[in-house]
C-alpha positions, 0 to 999 in steps of 0.5 A, spaced: 499 500 499 505 505 502 513 503 500 518 507 505 524 507 504 529 512 510 536 514 507 540 519 510 534 521 514 530 523 508 523 518 508 521 516 502 514 514 500 511 510 495 503 510 494 502 503 491 495 502 492 491 498 486 492 501 479 491 508 481 493 509 488 486 512 489 484 515 496 480 510 501 479 509 507 485 504 508 490 508 504 489 514 508 489 511 515 496 508 512 498 514 510 496 518 517 500 512 521 506 514 516 506 522 517 505 520 525 512 517 525 515 522 519 515 527 524 522 524 526 525 524 519 529 530 516 525 530 509 520 525 505 519 525 499 512 523 496 512 519 490 507 513 486 508 508 482 508 507 474 504 513 470 500 515 476 502 519 482 495 518 485 487 518 481 484 521 487 478 519 492 476 512 489 468 514 487 467 506 487 468 506 494 464 512 495 457 511 491 458 503 493 459 504 500 454 510 501 453 515 507 456 510 512 463 509 507 463 517 506 462 519 514 468 514 515 472 516 509 471 525 509 473 526 516 479 522 514 481 525 508 480 532 512 485 530 517 490 527 512 490 533 508 491 538 514 496 534 517 500 533 511 500 540 509 502 542 517 507 536 517 513 540 521 519 537 516 521 538 509 515 536 504 517 534 497 512 531 492 516 527 486 509 527 482 511 520 477 504 521 473 497 524 474 495 527 479 488 528 479 483 531 484 486 528 491 492 527 489 492 534 485 492 536 493 497 531 496 501 535 491 500 542 493 500 540 499 508 540 499 513 544 499 516 543 493 513 540 488 516 536 481 513 533 476 516 528 471 515 530 463 510 526 460 502 524 459 501 525 466 496 531 468 494 534 474 489 538 477 483 538 482 477 537 478 472 535 485 466 540 482 467 536 475 465 530 479 459 534 483 462 534 490 465 540 494 472 541 497 472 539 504 475 545 507 482 542 509 483 540 501 480 547 499 485 551 504 491 547 500 489 549 494 488 557 496 495 557 499 498 553 493 495 556 486 497 563 484 491 567 486 490 569 478 489 562 477 485 560 483 478 560 480 478 558 473 482 552 476 477 550 481 471 552 477 473 549 470 476 542 474 482 543 468 488 537 468 494 540 465 500 537 463 507 537 467 509 545 463 502 548 462 502 546 470 509 549 471 507 555 467 500 555 471 505 556 478 502 549 480 509 545 480 516 548 481 519 543 476 519 539 471 524 534 469 525 527 465 522 521 468 528 518 470 531 525 473 525 525 478 527 521 484 534 524 484 532 531 483 526 530 489 533 527 494 537 533 491 531 538 493 530 533 500 537 534 502 537 541 501 531 543 505 533 537 510 541 541 511 537 548 514 536 549 521 530 544 523 528 549 528 528 555 523 524 551 518 519 549 522 517 556 524 518 558 518 513 553 515 509 554 521 508 562 519 508 561 512 501 556 512 498 560 519 492 563 515 490 557 511 491 552 518 486 557 521 481 558 517 481 550 517 480 550 524 475 555 523 471 551 518 467 546 522 460 549 519 462 549 512 465 542 513 458 540 515 455 542 509 460 539 505 460 532 509 452 533 507 453 533 500 458 528 500 452 523 503 447 526 499 444 521 494 443 526 489 451 528 489 452 520 488 448 520 482 452 526 479 458 522 482 456 516 477 453 520 471 461 523 471 464 516 472 460 513 466 463 519 462 470 517 464 469 510 461 466 511 455 472 516 454 
């Protein structure tokens, strides 16, 4: 589900959960446990397997499990995203392929974002799918996406090729696929060489406003959670999945 490697204080976490590392309850629980342990590392690299970083939420589990599954999943998603965003050590996203919806949010939550050249795409098409962002993912997107690009990216659900994503400010670098992990390790080592307490304090200050909005979002999250559970939302998700399959 998650392959881990600790080398010279840098913890590499490779998503390896099925074909697309889609987010479900089990993956989020495993990721949460890894982040709990990662605070002792000097830096963290997040990457994926094959041509996919993460395809986002496992929509089949959402529609198949109904409200009872949503009641477990959505709080776990919010908790994980907040924990990743606030992790007190440097996080480098080494995006090996498609990073869609939740996969895009994971990428944007990192401190440095590198994507491999190729056919992979990155974006946050939650509204196109028919579901609202919980507050934590929405605040990550608001924090990371340049302001003049934010509304269009969220409202249209556009997914961008690597160099387009770089130009739009979603990424920091695009590199050849065979250079991805090597470059991620270089960046992780550079960030890990900074005084840990100085990095931690600076990261906390940079992200304080976003974290405060996450923590003050209980009413919004209740409304979003109710929408995730609603039968009409699940009907929209099924219609979206049918359109994707037809393509």
